[in-house]
Structure formats: structure tokens, C-alpha cells
ROVOFI-904235 format. One record per atom (N, C-alpha, C, O, CB): x, y negated, z; residue in three letters. Coordinates in pm, whole numbers, plus 50000, padded with zeros to 5 digits. Glycine has a CB too. Example, Ala and Ser with C-alpha at 12.3 -4.5 7.8 and 13.67 -1.06 7.14 Angstrom:
! ROVOFI-904235
513195056950780ALA;512305045050780ALA;513205033050780ALA;514245033250846ALA;511315044750905ALA;512855022550708SER;513675010650714SER;512904999750787SER;513414988650804SER;514085006050572SER;
This chain:
! ROVOFI-904235
500925011249999MET;500025000250001MET;500894987350004MET;501944986550069MET;499045001350124MET;500404978049935SER;501194965249925SER;501424959750064SER;500574961250152SER;500454954449835SER;502594953250085ASP;502944948350217ASP;502074936150252ASP;501914933050370ASP;504454944750223ASP;501524929350155ASP;500774917350194ASP;499224919050178ASP;498454909550189ASP;501254905350109ASP;498814931550151TYR;497394934350126TYR;496904944850232TYR;497584954750259TYR;497184939749976TYR;495754942350288SER;495174951350387SER;493754953150361SER;492994943750338SER;495374946450527SER;493394966650365VAL;491924970050348VAL;491614981850433VAL;492434990950445VAL;491524973150197VAL;490414981850492ASN;490004993350571ASN;488875000750498ASN;487824994850473ASN;489544988950714ASN;489065013350464ILE;488155021050382ILE;487725034150459ILE;488595041450506ILE;488835024450244ILE;486445036750471ASP;486035049250513ASP;485395056250400ASP;484185054850379ASP;485145048250629ASP;486165064150322MET;485785070250202MET;484765080750219MET;483885082050135MET;486925075550138MET;484835088950332ASP;483965100550350ASP;482845097850438ASP;482055106950460ASP;484695112050403ASP;482655085450497GLY;481455082250570GLY;481455088050707GLY;480385088750768GLY;480275087050496GLY;482565092250762ASP;482615098050897ASP;482835087651008ASP;482935091351125ASP;483715108250904ASP;482925074650971GLY;483055064751077GLY;484505061051114GLY;484745052751202GLY;482365069751197GLY;485505067451043THR;486915064251071THR;487525060350930THR;487165065250823THR;487725077251143THR;488475050750947PHE;489175045850829PHE;490125056250777PHE;490815062850855PHE;489915032950858PHE;490165057750649ASP;490995068150582ASP;492235061750529ASP;492335049550513ASP;490215075250467ASP;493265071150500ASP;494545066450429ASP;494155064650282ASP;493565073350218ASP;495795077350445ASP;494505053250232VAL;494295049650090VAL;495535042950037VAL;496345037550112VAL;493055040350073VAL;495675043349898ASN;496775035649830ASN;496065023949762ASN;494945024949713ASN;497635044749720ASN;496795012849764ALA;496365000349697ALA;497374994949608ALA;498514993149649ALA;496014989949795ALA;497034992149484GLU;498004986449389GLU;497374974149330GLU;496174973749302GLU;498394996749277GLU;498214963649311SER;497714952149250SER;497244954949109SER;497884962949041SER;498714941649253SER;496134948349058ASP;495764949948928ASP;496324939248831ASP;495994938648712ASP;494344950448925ASP;497244930348893GLY;497914920448813GLY;497094908148787GLY;497524899148716GLY;498324926148686GLY;495834907748849ASP;494954896148814ASP;494294892048947ASP;493154887448949ASP;493814899948698ASP;495024893849056GLY;494514889149188GLY;493714899449270GLY;493374897249386GLY;493654877249167GLY;493434910449205GLY;492654920349272GLY;493454933649299GLY;494654934449271GLY;491414923249188GLY;492794943349352TYR;493454956149385TYR;492654967649347TYR;491424967449353TYR;493754957149528TYR;493344977949307VAL;492704991649278VAL;493145000549397VAL;494325001949427VAL;493214998249129VAL;492155006149461ILE;492375014149586ILE;491965028949547ILE;490915031749489ILE;491455008249715ILE;492855037249584THR;492595052049550THR;492845059949677THR;493565056149769THR;493565057649429THR;492115072049672GLY;492255080249785GLY;491735094349754GLY;491065096949654GLY;491545074149901GLY;492105103449849ASP;491765117349836ASP;490835120949954ASP;491315124650062ASP;493065126449832ASP;489525119849934GLN;488545121650045GLN;488305136050084GLN;487775138450193GLN;487235115550007GLN;488675146149999ASP;488455159750035ASP;489735167750070ASP;489675179750096ASP;487755166349926ASP;490935160650070GLY;492155166250115GLY;492735176350014GLY;493565184450055GLY;491945172650248GLY;492355176449888ASP;492835186749795ASP;494055181649721ASP;494545188749634ASP;491745190749695ASP;494575169549751GLY;495745163949687GLY;495475157149559GLY;496415152749493GLY;496735174249666GLY;494175156049516ARG;493865148849391ARG;492935137149427ARG;492085138049515ARG;493175158649284ARG;493145126349356VAL;492345113849378VAL;490955116349333VAL;490685120049219VAL;492945101649303VAL;490045113949431ASP;488595115549400ASP;487885103449449ASP;486665103949468ASP;487985128549464ASP;488585091949472PHE;487955080249513PHE;488745068249453PHE;489955067249475PHE;487875079849667PHE;488135059949383VAL;488765048149318VAL;487865036449344VAL;486695036549306VAL;488985050149162VAL;488425026349409ALA;487635014249436ALA;488305001249380ALA;489495001149349ALA;487405012949588ALA;487564991449371HIS;488154978449325HIS;487804967049412HIS;486634964449442HIS;487714975149185HIS;488814960049454ASP;488634947549522ASP;489034936549425ASP;490224933249413ASP;489464947049655ASP;488064930749355GLU;488314922049250GLU;489034910149271GLU;489704905249180GLU;487234918849199GLU;488944904349398ASP;489574891549428ASP;490564892449536ASP;491004882049583ASP;488584881549464ASP;490984904449582GLY;491994906149684GLY;491614900949825GLY;492494897449903GLY;493214899349640GLY;490284900549858ASP;489874895649986ASP;489744906450088ASP;489404903750203ASP;488624888549975ASP;490004918650050GLY;489884929450144GLY;488494936450145GLY;488254945950219GLY;490184924150279GLY;487604931250058ILE;486254936350039ILE;486044943249919ILE;486204937149813ILE;485304926250045ILE;485694956149920VAL;485524963449793VAL;484194959849729VAL;483154960249795VAL;485624978749816VAL;484224956449599GLU;483004953249528GLU;482414965849461GLU;481204966449439GLU;483264942249422GLU;483214975649430GLU;482674987349368GLU;483554998949391GLU;484754997049413GLU;482454985349223GLU;483005011649388ALA;483795024349409ALA;483215035349331ALA;482005036649310ALA;483865028449557ALA;484205043849286TYR;483845056049199TYR;484155067549279TYR;485265068149332TYR;484625056849061TYR;483305076949294TYR;483475089349363TYR;483415101749265TYR;482595102249173TYR;482395090349472TYR;484275111049290ASP;484235124249228ASP;483835133849336ASP;484695138549411ASP;485595128349163ASP;482465137249349THR;482005144149462THR;482035159649448THR;481915167449542THR;480655139449492THR;482225163349308ASP;482225177549295ASP;483575183049248ASP;483625194749211ASP;481145181549200ASP;484635175349248GLY;486005179349232GLY;486325183649087GLY;487255191249063GLY;486315190649328GLY;485485178448987ASP;485775181448841ASP;486685172148780ASP;486965173748661ASP;484545181548759ASP;487265161248853GLY;488045151148799GLY;487385139948728GLY;488045131148673GLY;488925156848716GLY;486015140048728LYS;485245128848673LYS;484395122448779LYS;483805129348862LYS;484385133248557LYS;484325109548776ALA;483475102448869ALA;482065105648845ALA;481655104748729ALA;483665087748861ALA;481245109548942ASP;479845112148933ASP;478975102749014ASP;477745103549012ASP;479605125748975ASP;479655093449088GLN;478865083549159GLN;479585070249147GLN;480785069549174GLN;478645087549309GLN;478845059249106HIS;479395046149103HIS;478575037049203HIS;477395033949184HIS;479375040648957HIS;479315033249309TRP;478615025049408TRP;479095010249390TRP;480235007549352TRP;478895030349559TRP;478145001049419THR;478424986849410THR;477904979549534THR;477004984149603THR;477804981049284THR;478494968349557ASP;478034959049661ASP;477124948849606ASP;477574938549557ASP;479194952349727ASP;475794951449613ALA;474894943549532ALA;474784929849585ALA;474494920949505ALA;473544949849524ALA;474984926749711ASP;474784913649765ASP;476104906749815ASP;476044895649868ASP;473794914649878ASP;477224912749799GLY;478524907149827GLY;478874906549980GLY;479724898750023GLY;478574893249768GLY;478194914950058ASP;478404913850199ASP;479454923950254ASP;479714924150374ASP;477084915650270ASP;480054932450164GLY;480964941350206GLY;480484955850220GLY;481294964650247GLY;481454936650325GLY;479184958450201TYR;478584971750204TYR;478324976650063TYR;477744969149984TYR;477294971650285TYR;478704988750028LEU;478294994149905LEU;476935000049921LEU;476745009849993LEU;479265004249856LEU;475934993749850THR;474544996449872THR;473785002449751THR;472695007949767THR;473904983949914THR;474335001349641GLU;473635005549516GLU;474475016249448GLU;475695014549437GLU;473404993249418GLU;473865027949399VAL;474625038149338VAL;473965043149214VAL;472755045349212VAL;474845049149432VAL;474745045049108GLU;474335052948994GLU;474955066848995GLU;476145067949027GLU;474695045848867GLU;474265076748965MET;474685090948976MET;474585098448850MET;473615097248776MET;473895097949077MET;475585106048825ASP;475495116148715ASP;475575129648790ASP;476665134548821ASP;476715114348601ASP;474415135448819ARG;474375146948914ARG;474625160048837ARG;474835170148904ARG;472985147448989ARG;474605160848711ASN;474885172948637ASN;476085173048554ASN;476325182348477ASN;473805176048557ASN;476885162048570GLY;478135161648494GLY;478135159548347GLY;479165161148281GLY;478775173448516GLY;477005155848294ASP;476945154348145ASP;477395139948089ASP;477365137247969ASP;475475157048100ASP;477815131348187GLY;478235118248152GLY;477125108048147GLY;477415096148128GLY;478915118648025GLY;475855111848162SER;474735103448165SER;474185099748307SER;474225108448395SER;473705109748087SER;473715088048331ILE;473105085048464ILE;471795091648475ILE;470925089348391ILE;472935069948487ILE;471585100148579ASP;470405106748609ASP;469745103948745ASP;468855110948792ASP;470655120248596ASP;470245093648801GLY;469755089548937GLY;470305075248973GLY;471475071948948GLY;470225100249049GLY;469455067549028VAL;469845054449090VAL;469295054549225VAL;468205059649248VAL;469315041849011VAL;470025049049318ALA;469565048849459ALA;470145037449531ALA;471055031049479ALA;469915061449533ALA;469665034349650SER;470135023749733SER;470045026249882SER;469175033549930SER;469415011949701SER;470915020449948ASP;470945020950092ASP;470525007350141ASP;471364998750167ASP;472355024950145ASP;469235005350155ARG;468614991450176ARG;468924985950319ARG;468924973750339ARG;467014992050155ARG;469164994750415ASN;469514988750549ASN;471054990750583ASN;471494988750696ASN;468604995650665ASN;471774994550484GLU;473244994550507GLU;473735003150624GLU;474644999350697GLU;473694980450532GLU;473095015050640ASP;473565024150730ASP;474365036550682ASP;474715045750756ASP;472475028250799ASP;474615035850555GLY;475435046350493GLY;474615057050439GLY;475205066850394GLY;476405052150587GLY;473345056650438GLN;472365067350402GLN;471565062650279GLN;471085051250282GLN;471375070550525GLN;471395069550181ILE;470495066050073ILE;469025066650130ILE;468625076450192ILE;470695076049949ILE;468225055450105ASP;466885055950158ASP;465895051950044ASP;464725049250074ASP;466755046350284ASP;466295051349920LYS;465355048649812LYS;466085054649683LYS;467235051349657LYS;465005032249800LYS;465395063049610ALA;465995068149487ALA;465035070349373ALA;463885074049397ALA;466665080849515ALA;465445068249252THR;464725071649138THR;465655081849050THR;466805079149016THR;464315058349059THR;465035092949021LEU;465805103948967LEU;465265110048840LEU;464055110248818LEU;465915114349068LEU;466105114848760ASP;465725122948640ASP;466055137048668ASP;467165141548639ASP;466445118148511ASP;465085144448724ASN;465385157948780ASN;465395167948670ASN;465885178948693ASN;464375162248887ASN;464905165348552ASN;465015175848449ASN;466155171948342ASN;466395179248245ASN;463575177748375ASN;466795160748365TYR;467995156048289TYR;467735153848142TYR;468535157348055TYR;469115166048302TYR;466615148048119ASN;466255144547972ASN;466445130047946ASN;466165125847833ASN;464775148247937ASN;466895121648040GLY;467095107748020GLY;465935098948061GLY;465905086848036GLY;467405105547881GLY;464935105748128LYS;463705096948171LYS;463525100148324LYS;463565111448372LYS;462245100548081LYS;463335089348387ALA;463095090248533ALA;461815097548557ALA;460825094548491ALA;463045076248601ALA;461765107148652ASP;460545114848673ASP;460215117048821ASP;459195123148853ASP;460665127948605ASP;461095111848912THR;460905114249060THR;461325101049132THR;462325094549099THR;461805127149113THR;460505097549234TYR;460875086449319TYR;460725090949470TYR;459705096549508TYR;459975073649286TYR;461725088449547VAL;461625091949686VAL;462085079849763VAL;462895071949715VAL;462465104549721VAL;461555078549880ALA;461895067449975ALA;461825071350123ALA;460925078450166ALA;460955055649953ALA;462785066450198ASP;462725067650346ASP;462265053950392ASP;463125045350410ASP;464155071750414ASP;461005051150412ASP;460485038050436ASP;460835033250572ASP;460975021150589ASP;459035037750417ASP;461005041350668ASN;461315036950804ASN;462725039750851ASN;463055037850968ASN;460385043250897ASN;463575044450755TYR;465015046550777TYR;465355057050881TYR;466355055750950TYR;465645033750817TYR;464535067550894ASP;464815077750991ASP;465475089950938ASP;465625100051007ASP;463605081551054ASP;465895088850807GLY;466505100250737GLY;465565111050679GLY;466015121650635GLY;467405106750829GLY;464235108050681LYS;463305117750622LYS;462525110350511LYS;462225098350520LYS;462315123850733LYS;462215117950411VAL;461445112650291VAL;460045109750339VAL;459385118950387VAL;461405123150166VAL;459555097250328ASP;458245092450364ASP;457365090750242ASP;456145092150251ASP;458365079350439ASP;457975087850127THR;457115085750005THR;457775093549898THR;458985092649877THR;456965070249963THR;456945101549828TYR;457515110249717TYR;456575108349596TYR;455365109849611TYR;457605126249760TYR;457075105149479GLY;456235102749363GLY;456855110449244GLY;458055112249228GLY;456125087249332GLY;455915114449166VAL;456335122249037VAL;455555116048917VAL;454355113448918VAL;455985138849050VAL;456415114248812ASP;455875110048688ASP;455985122248592ASP;456955123948518ASP;456625097248634ASP;454925130648598SER;454955143748536SER;454825142048385SER;455285150948313SER;453835152648592SER;454245131548332ASP;454175130448180ASP;455215120648125ASP;455225117448006ASP;452755125648134ASP;456105115948217GLU;457265106948178GLU;456875095048103GLU;457575091648007GLU;458255114248095GLU;455795088048138ASP;455345076748066ASP;455775064148137ASP;455385053148098ASP;453855077248048ASP;456555065548239GLY;456975053748319GLY;456055050248430GLY;456315040548501GLY;457115041748233GLY;454945057648452GLN;454085054948568GLN;454045067648647GLN;454035078648591GLN;452625050048528GLN;454015066048784LEU;453885077348872LEU;452515083048858LEU;451525075848863LEU;454165073649016LEU;452465096448841ASN;451155102448827ASN;450565106148964ASN;449355105648986ASN;451235114648737ASN;451485110049055LYS;451025112349189LYS;452105107849290LYS;453305110049271LYS;450675127349208LYS;451655101749391THR;452525097549506THR;451835102149632THR;450635100149655THR;452775081649509THR;452685108349713VAL;452185111949852VAL;453055104249956VAL;454245101949935VAL;452285128249878VAL;452455100850056SER;453155092450162SER;452785097250301SER;451685101850330SER;452775077250148SER;453795095750385ASP;453585098050533ASP;453555084950594ASP;454575079850640ASP;454695106950599ASP;452305078550598THR;452085064350638THR;452325062950793THR;452685051950836THR;450575059550599THR;452155072450871ASP;452325071151012ASP;453625077951061ASP;453845078651182ASP;451115076951081ASP;454475082750973TYR;455795087750991TYR;455865099151096TYR;456755099751180TYR;456685076351031TYR;454855108251085ASP;454815119651180ASP;455275132551122ASP;455165143251181ASP;453445121551233ASP;455825131050995GLY;456365142650925GLY;455325150750833GLY;455605161350777GLY;456935152051032GLY;454145144650824THR;453125150950738THR;452595140450642THR;452195129550683THR;451965157150822THR;452585144050515TYR;451985135050414TYR;450485132950435TYR;449735142650434TYR;452215140650273TYR;450045120650453ASP;448595118450491ASP;447935109550385ASP;446775105750401ASP;448465111650637ASP;448645105950276GLN;448065097550180GLN;448485102950038GLN;449645106450019GLN;448495082650204GLN;447565103549944ALA;447915106849810ALA;447305095849720ALA;446185091249744ALA;447405121349773ALA;448105091549610LYS;447585082749519LYS;447855088549379LYS;448895094549352LYS;448175068949539LYS;446875086349290TYR;447065091849166TYR;447135080149061TYR;446255071549063TYR;445945101949137TYR;448065079748978GLY;448275068148884GLY;447505069648751GLY;447195059448690GLY;449775066548851GLY;447185081348705ASP;446455084048588ASP;445215091748615ASP;445265101448691ASP;447285090948494ASP;444085088148555PRO;442845095748569PRO;443025110248524PRO;442395119348578PRO;441735089148489PRO;443915112248420GLU;444105126148371GLU;444675135548476GLU;444435147548468GLU;445015126248251GLU;445475130048580THR;446055138648674THR;445395138648809THR;445805145848900THR;447405135348686THR;444355130348821ASN;443635129548948ASN;442555141348955ASN;441605142048877ASN;442935114848961ASN;442775150149051PRO;441755161649064PRO;440375156549102PRO;439395163749084PRO;442215172149173PRO;440275144649155LEU;438965139549196LEU;438285132349090LEU;437095129349102LEU;439085130849312LEU;439015129348980ALA;438415120948867ALA;437845130148759ALA;437245125348663ALA;439515111148801ALA;438015143348773GLY;437385152248672GLY;438215154548550GLY;437825162248462GLY;436095146848629GLY;439445147448542GLY;440205148948423GLY;441565156448444GLY;442435156148357GLY;440435135348366GLY;441705163048561ALA;442935169348598ALA;443355179548501ALA;442525186948449ALA;442835175348729ALA;444625180348473LYS;445115189948382LYS;445765201948457LYS;446245211348393LYS;446115183348288LYS;
């Protein structure tokens, strides 16, 4: 690490700062690299664009294949990486976007392409930040509108509300498929 640059990084989210390497990018910023799983290969690359010790974005290789599959950004500039784009099946395409709205290190809202065809089809949210999914929605016909959403509005662990977005998928409207 550069003698005049200092940054604290918790790559693996365990609450302790990890050993990282930082190199100047030649333009006032730094590229920070690390090995978060201890296999001797770099699987974490971050950028501190202005050299202020705050990382603006980071790339993670979470499956060890040598390619980044998560790209995290600091959406509001406060030093917390809160927005992520994910390539969950390794095909090079984004098939999930998520956010950590309360900056506790846990994803609490996500939109996913679970069949990997390039169209979002699933929405999940932890509305009260307790680590459990409170809202789950599915766009089964992939028209950009959720066909069914179930919610646990009183946060007791049981879905107690269902909303249907299309009359064709609503079993109470007589047009269910």
C-alpha cells in the first residue's frame, strides 16, 4: 500500500478490516485489491476515484471463476456501498439489481431475472430490515408489471395480503390462467 494513502476495507462483511493492496491510478485515485476468500487470487477490486479514502465502487468475484459477478456502488457518496448489479449465472449479463437501503450490509430490496432471459421477473423486499422477505412479487408473463405480490404487512412471518396486477392472473376475477 502506498505510504501516503490509507483506506479501511471490510471485504467479506465480517466487521473487521482486511488486508488490501492499493495502487495509484495515476489520476489522483486508487485501485484497491484483495483476496477475500484466502485462495491467493484477487477476487475484490475497488476504486477510490479521488483518493479520499472512500471507495466509490467495488467488484467482487464471489464464485471464484476469475470474473466479477457483483458490482457495488456508493449511490449517495456517504462511504457505504449500497447498490449492486449481479451476474448470478456467469453469462456476463446483469440478472439482478439490489440495494441495501439502510446501510447495514444486507440486501433488503432486489429485482431479479430468475430464468436468465434478460427480463426481470421477481421482486423481493425486506421492508422492516429484519433479514426476512416481507414482500414477494412475480411478473409471470414478463410484461413489466407484477402479476402477483404477496406481503407480510404485520411482519409476523406469514404473508397476509395478496395483490394481483392483471385480471388474467387474478383467481377472484374469473380470468385466471
